[in-house]
N, C-alpha and C positions, 0 to 999 in steps of 0.2 A: 335294554335301549338307554334307559335314564344313566346308569352308570356309565355306558360307553359316552354319551354326550358331555357328562360332567368329566370324563378324563380329557377329551378334547379341549373342552372350555377352559380346563385349568392350565394345560399345556400352552395355550396360545394367547390368553387372554392378556397376560402381563406384556407380552411383546407389542400388542396392539391398543395398550391404554391411550396413547398419544396420536392414534390416526385421525384423519380427517373425518368430520361428520359425514355419513353416507346418505342422509335424508333430508330433504326439505320438509319441515313440518311447522304449521302455524296453529297458535302461538309457537313462538321459537323455545324448543325445549331448553332447558338449562345445562345439561350434558348428554353428548352421544358418544360412546366407545364402540370402536369396530370389534365384533366377534370373528373368529376365523370362518372362511368360507362363505357360500350362498346357500339361500333356502328356497324350496319350491313347494307351493302347498298342494296336496292331493285335490280331488274333486271333493271328497268328504271330509270334513275336519271335525274332530271331536272337541267337544266343550267340556272340560272338568273345571267346575266351581265348588269352591269350599262352602259351609253352611253360613258362613258371613257375608255371602254375595247375594243381592237381593234380586227379585224377578226383573225389576225395571233394567238391572246391569245386563242380566242373562239375556234378555230380549233385544238390547242393543249389540251384543255380541253377535246373535244371530243374524240380526239387519245388517251390520258391517259385512259380515263374512256372504250372506246371501245376495248382497247389492253388489258383489264382486265376482259373482257367477260360482261360488262355491256352496256347498250343500253342508248346512252346519247340524251335528248331531250332539245331542245332549250328553251321551255318558259312552264309555267304551264297554260295551257288553260280549256276551258269549260269541256273537257273530262277527267280531271285529276282523276286517280283511288282513289276511297274512303279509299284503304287499305294504308299500310303503305308507306310514300313516303321518296325519298332520294333526296337531294337538294345540289348542289354547287352552291354558291355564289361568284361572281366576282365583285369587287369593288375597287374604287380609294378613299385614304383617303383625308377627306375635301371635298368630292363630295357634302355632304349635300344629297345623294340618299338614297336609301333604306339600302344598307349594310353598308354603313359608319354609319346610324342612328343606324342599329342594333348593332353594336359593341359598340357604347357609350352606350346604353342601357344594354348591357351585362357587362358594365364597365371593358372591357378588357384595360389594359394599352397600350396606343398608344404613350409613351413618347420616343418608337424606333424612330419616325419620326422627332424628334428633335435633333438626332445624327447627326454628320458630316460623314455619312457613305452612301453606295450606295445601290441602289436595295432593299431598306427597304420595308418588308413586314410581315404581320401576317397571320396565319393559325391556325384557331379554327374548331375542330371538336366535335361535341355536338350531343347527341341522346337523346330521351325518349321513352315510349311504341310506339308511333305512327310515329315517324318521326327521319330522321337522316339529319344533316345540317353540311355541310364542307364548310366553308367561308374562302375564300383569300382576304385580303385588302392589296393593295399596294400603294406605294407611288405614281405611276403611273402604265400602263399597263405592261411595261417591268416588272416591281417587281413583277407583280400577274403571269406574264409568269414564272419567278423564281420559284415561290411558286409552280408552277404546277409540277416543277421537284422533289420538296418534296412529293406532292401528289402520284406521280408515285411511288416513292420507298415505301411510306406507304402502298399501295395497292398491291406491290409485296408480302407482306406477308399474302394477302387474302384478300377477301372484307366482311368478316363476323366477328364480335367480336373483332374489331378495338379498342384498348384502346384510348378514348377521350382524347384529347390535346390541348393545344393551343400552337404554335410554333412561337418565336419572332426571325424574322432573318434579316440578312442585309450584305453584302458584305465590307471587308476590303479595298479592293482596286476596283477602278473603272472598268477600263479595263481588261478583263482576257482572256487569250486563246494563240493564235498561231501566230507566223511570219514565213512564209515558206520562209525563207532566206538563205537557207544553198545553198553550192556548191554541185549539184548533178542532177538528174533527177527529175524534177518537179512532183508533184503528179498529177495522173490522175485525171479527171472531178469526175469519181466514188469515188475514195478515197477521194477528198476534200468535196463532198456531204456527204458522209458517215461520215466525221469528224466533219461535222456541226451538224447533229443529235445526235451524242456522245456528243458535247458542249451543246448542248440544254438540254440533260438529267442532264449535271453537272453544270448548271449554268454557264457557260462562254458564252461572249459575243463579242468576237473580233477577227478577223483573218484578218491578214495583207498579202497580198500576193506580195513577191517580190522575186519570184525564180530567182536565180542568172542566171541561162542556160537556162530561158526563153527568146528567141532572143527579142521578143515584148516586154520585160522588160525594157530590155537594149540596145543590137545593134539597133533594130530596133525600138526604144522607139517612135519615131514620127509616126510609121505607125500603121494603124487599123489591128487587128487581122485578119488572113486570113479565107476565107470563106470554103475552103477545105485544107487539110493535107493529106499527104501519109501515109500509115501504119507504115513504119519505122518512121516518125515524130511523131505520136501520141505514138509509144512505148516510146520514149524518151520525152515525156512530152510536146509537141506542143498543143495548145488549139486552136480550131476554133471560130467564133463569136457564132455560135449556142451553142457550149459547155459552152462558158463564160455566155451566157444569162440562160443557164440551172442552172449553178453553183450560179448566184446571185438571180435566182427564190428561190432556196432552202436555201439560206443564209436569205431571205426576210422571208420565213416560219418559220425557227428556230431561227429568231431573232438574228442572228450573224452579227454582223456589218462586210461585207467583204470591206476591205480598199483594193482598187487596186493601188500598188505603182509604179512610173515610175522612170527609173533610167538614167537622162540625162549625170551622170557623170560631167566632167570637164565643158560641155557646161553651166551648171547652173551658174558657176562662171566665164565666159568669158564675158568680157566686149566687146568683139569684135562681140559679136553674140546677137543683141538687139532683135531677132526674136523669141529667146527662150521661152518664155513667151507664145508667140503664137502658138508656136508648141505644148507646154504641154497642153493648152487650148484646142487644136485642137483634141489631143489625148483623154484628158478628154471627150471631147464631144462625142467621138465615143463610150467611154467605158460607159458613162451616157445611152448612147442610149441602151446598153447591159444590164442596171440594176445597174450599179453600182452607190452607194449614198455616197462613201466616198473613199478620195484619200490621197497617200502618195508621198512624193518625197524622193529619195534615192542619196545621193552623196557620199557614203561609197568606201572606199578601191579605190580612186582615188587620193591619197596625201593629206596630211593634210596643208591647206594654213596658210603662214606665214606672208603675206603681209596684213596689216589691211586694204587697200583699197577691196581687194579680200573677207575678213571677212564680210566687209558692203555689198558689193555687194550680197553676198549670202542671208545675212539679207533682204535687200531691196527686193530682188527678192522674197523671202518667203512671205513677206509682200503684194507683189504686187498680189501674186497670191492668197493668200489668200482673197484678197480684188476682184480680180477678180470673183473667184467662188462665193461668196457673190452676186456679181452685176448681175451673171448670172443665179444662181439658187435659193438664198435665199431672194429676194426682198419682199415686202409686198405683199400680195395676191398670193403669189406662190401655188400652189398645194402642199400640205404637202408631198406626195409620190415623187414629184419631187425634194425636198430641198436636199442639200448636207451637210453632218456633216465636222466639222472641220478638217484641215489636218494635217499628221502626218509626221514628218520629221526626218530622220536619218542622221547626219552631218557627216562631213569629220573627227572629230575629237570624235569618241563615246568611246574610250577608254583613258581617260583623262592621264594616265599616260605616254602615248607614248611623251608628251613634258612635258617641265619645267611647274612649278605651275604658273608662272607668264604668259606664253603662254596660257595654258589652259585656265587661268581664262580670259584673254583677247578675247579668242574663243568664250567662253560662255556667256562673257558681251556682245558681240556684236549680239548673237542671244537675247538677254532679250528685245531688241527693237521691235521684231517681236509680233503680237498679241497675248494677253496670253492665248487664247484658243487653240493656236497651240500646239501638243503633238511633244515634242523634246526627242529624243532617246539617252540613253547612254547603253553601256554594262558593266559599272562600272569601275575602275580604269584600268583593263585588260580586253581583249577581252574574257575571259572565266570566268570573276568573278561572283561568286553567289550574288545576291541581299543582300545590307548590308546596315544598317544606316549611316555608316561612309561614305561612296560614295555617297548616296543621299544627306547627308547634305553639303558636299562640294560642288556638282554640283548646288543643289537647291540653296545655298548662291550666286553662281555666276550668275544663270540663272534668279534667281527671282521668280520661280513660282515651282511648284512639278514636279517630272522627270518622264518620262517613260523609261522603263527598257525592251531593247530586252536581254534577256537571252538565251545564247548558251548553250541549255541544252534541251534534251539529244542530240543534234546535234554530228553526227558521220561524218562530211565531211573533218576531219582530221584523223578520224579513220575509213575509210569506211569499212574495212572487220570486225569490231566489233559491236555486239547488246549491248545495254544498256537497259535491261529490268528487272531489279532487282529493289530494293527500292532504294530512293533517296540517301542516304548515301553510299551504296554499288557503285551505279551509278557514285558517285563522286570519289571513289576509282579506279574503272576502267578506268574513261575518262582521258586520258593522260594529258590533258591542265588544268584540274580543280583541285585546292587544294585539296587534299585528306582529310583535317582536316576541310574543311569548314563546317559550321553549318547553319541552318535556324534561322533566327531572329524571336524571338517571336512577336515583334511588329514593323513592318516596319513603317517608320514616313517619309512623304514627297513624297510618291509613289503615281503616277496617275494611271499608266498602267503596268501590268505584263505580257508578252508573250513571250513565249518559243519559240525558233528555233530547230525544233526537227531533227530526223533523217532522212535519206532519205525513209526509211521503217515508213510510216505513219500510218498504223493500229498497228503497234508494237509500235509506240510513244505515243499512247492513254494510255499506263501504266503509264508512267512518267507524261503526262498531267493530266489525273485522280488526281495524287497527288498535282501536280501543282495548280490545279482548287481548290482542297481540302484547300490547305493552303492560296492561295491568297483570298479565300472567307473568311477564320476565321483562321487568324495567330495564335493566341495563343493556338488553340486546336488542332493543327497539331501534328499528332503522325505518325513517319515515318514507322514503320512495319504495324500498324494497316491501314492505308492507302494503302500501297501497298498491304496487304491481301486482302482487298476490290476491289483493283484494277483488279485483275486477273479475277474474274467471271464477273465484269462490262465490261471486254474487251473481253474474250473469251468465256463467258457464262458459266453456273454452269456446264454444262455437259462435257466441257474440261477442267475446272479450276484446277482439281486436277492433271491431267497429265500435264498441263503447268507449274503449281507450280515446279512438280518434273523436268520439262526440263530447266526451267529460269534458274539456276545456271549453266547447261552445255551449255546453248546458247552462254553464256559469253566466252571473249578469256580466261580471268582470273580464271579459275575452280578450284582452291585451295581449297576455301570453300566447293565445292561440293564433288570432291572425293579425295582430298588431303592426308587426315587421313588413308583411306584405302590404298591407293596406298603406302603410309609410313609404315602402319601395314605389308604389303605384303613383302616389302622389307625388313623390319625388321625379318620377319618369315624367308624369305631364309638365312639371314645372321645367324640367330639360327641354322640352319640345318634342320627345321621342316616347310619347304614352306607349306603356308596356303593361297590360295587365294578365299577361299569359301564368304568370306563377300564382296570382292571386285567382283567377280562373280556375286553375287547376286545382288548388286547395277546396274551392267551393264546388266544384265537382265530386271530390272525395267526402267532403263532410255530407253532402247531399245523399251519395250513395249509402254511405253509413248510416243516415237516417233511415232510408227505406230498408236496410238490413235489421235493424231494431225494430220495425214495425212488424216484423214477421214473429215476434213474441207474443204479439195480440191473440195469435192462432196456435200458439204452442202447446204440445201435450203436458207441458209442465206448467202447474199451478204456481209455482214461484215465478217462472216467466211471465203469466198472464197477470199476475199481481203486480210484478215490477212495471211492465207496460202502462198499465193504469195508473201508476205514480208519475211515470215520465211523458205521458201521453199529451198534456197540453204545451210543455216545452219542446217536445219532439215535433211534432207537427207545425209548431210555429217556427221552430229553426229551419225545419225541410221547406216550409214556404218562403222564409228568408233566403235561403240560398238558392232555392229554384227561381226567385224572381230576379236575385242579381246575375245568376247565370244566363238567363233570358236576356237580360239588359246587356251584358257583356258581349252575347253571341248576336246582339240585333234584333232578338225575337222578342218584342215586347207585349207582355201581356197585360190583361186588366190588372190593376193595382189590387194589391189585397188588402182589407181591411183587418190592421193588426191590432186594434183596441178593442173591437167590440164581435170579433170572431168568436162565436161559441167552441170551435175546436180548440181555441187557444185558451179556454177559461177553466177555473175550478172553483169550488164552493171552499170556504173555511169559516169557522164558528171564532167568535170573540166572547171575552168575558166569561164569568163563573157564576155559578149559583143562580139569581133571578136576572142577570143582566147577558144572558147569553144571546148574541146576535148573529145572525147568519150573513154572510158577505159573499159576493162573487168577484173573483179578481182575475187579471191576465197574467199568464206566464210572462217571464223576461228573460230570455235566454240571449247571451251574446249582445246586451244592450250597450256596451261603452264603445265598441269599435265597429261591428258588423252593421248593425242598425243604423247608426248616424252615416255610414258609408251608402247603405241602401237607399236612405231618405233622401241624400243629396243626389245621388244619381237618379233617382226618380224625379225629383223636383227639376233637374235639368232638362229631362225627358218632357215634363209637363210643360217647361217653358218653351222648349223646341215645338211642341205640338200647337201650343197657342200662337206663337209667332207664324206657323206657316196656316193658321187657320184664315 
């Protein structure tokens, strides 16, 4: 069977090298080459995995197959059926094992493994009259895991008559994902785990936990997490040890590096506190027992040091901490699953324009003495900068290594009543603090890590996260609108995608793009003496109907749907009320006025501050606040005036 497939592949592959890409996959692969024919999977699919493939990757392969109605079987045994077989091969490049040798016989171009890229892998689907073979070879088991995300999307189009293909793929950025570092209510354990599963589907591998309002990250940074919490504490993001243990379990299953970060604040640079590293290591020890295998240290937002001695102390403490971690968990003979990956460090000066160029250079040069493997973060020249080559080059020159980027996007902790659920460039326009004219670089240089600081609404943040995953995987192929268009069904599902696309422009604060021209035309018709609200009324009805459709997610059988509804509820219900009241006005069916400011259905809780200064606030959502709300208020004011005149 294998020899026959090799012969077919060799005869036709050269002829098809320049064919069109047969699959739509996100993140966009770097290269697809069509192979001859089509392939169909039989009910049973045999998984052959080389010794270098770990359990999490094998389990992911089984999950992908079973979720598409196929039955995974781990090996071909004596009871192999004699009819058509389907096989998934999982291997590591250079292993000289079965699959590595098989790709050599197929003469598959393996030059991508020489590129200075990350998570490099090849997927090849070929078939003959007897057998279908889907092979994934990666630079390591993690790269094969990424390849399974592509297989999942290939199977989304069905399990029969699939175009045969070879996909050559890799990531442009090494670490890709999320930094939960906003000021607000931390994500629940359920949202965090759901985000991990989403990240696995779209080739993201990094989640740094540094929730500003988690007291055990900041205020009680030296204390272990509690074993029990109250319902009120859980509502505002507190986590127990069991919750944290459950979070790390899912992180390992999804191959997301869950980095738990500590925020000792000024204590990290306090020469009068020689025990600070002992305290940090004690906390790390407690977190290691809960399953954490990577750590971070935050000293952001506590003031930028100007004293060279303090800068040196920070660098020395960081070096000593990395050495202590290695001595504790990374010694020769340590159990692989107990080892701890490199440190991540967010310094005091993360936006280098805060100080003079000379002082910024001095600051980052002090950190250049730390172990090169430590990831050191910036947000660019400013807090809200979009990743760009100019800032990367400046800091890389000072630091002497590649830079990690904490991207404050689509973070809404400075605009908590607003949602950013549109395409990337529309979100840039909507976000008060981001330069509206910012554009994505086609080729980022000198970037090690790109992680985004999301909204307090974790499920809704998936929309932006999807496109950032797309961009960080393949810089040059990123298409703003195509990526957003693909993100909506990926986040809300095909069933609700059309309704959510209708609503997304109205969930924004700035709704001019959504309804502005209809409002303008309505006002023009009034001035012309021929008032015509037909187009406006039809639009309001469509939006109101979409609101009602999305409300069905509240009782969905999918946990992701229910979690997303909880995020969007205050904005959705307020938008439904706004459109409903406007419709009633235009139809002449005037109902009792809605209280848009104090209605608890339109409100949500948020937290502000860090450490000992955490405060709880109740805010009101603000959807469609620029055009629809003024239209509604003006119409209701006129109605109120008419009523008073008639009394």
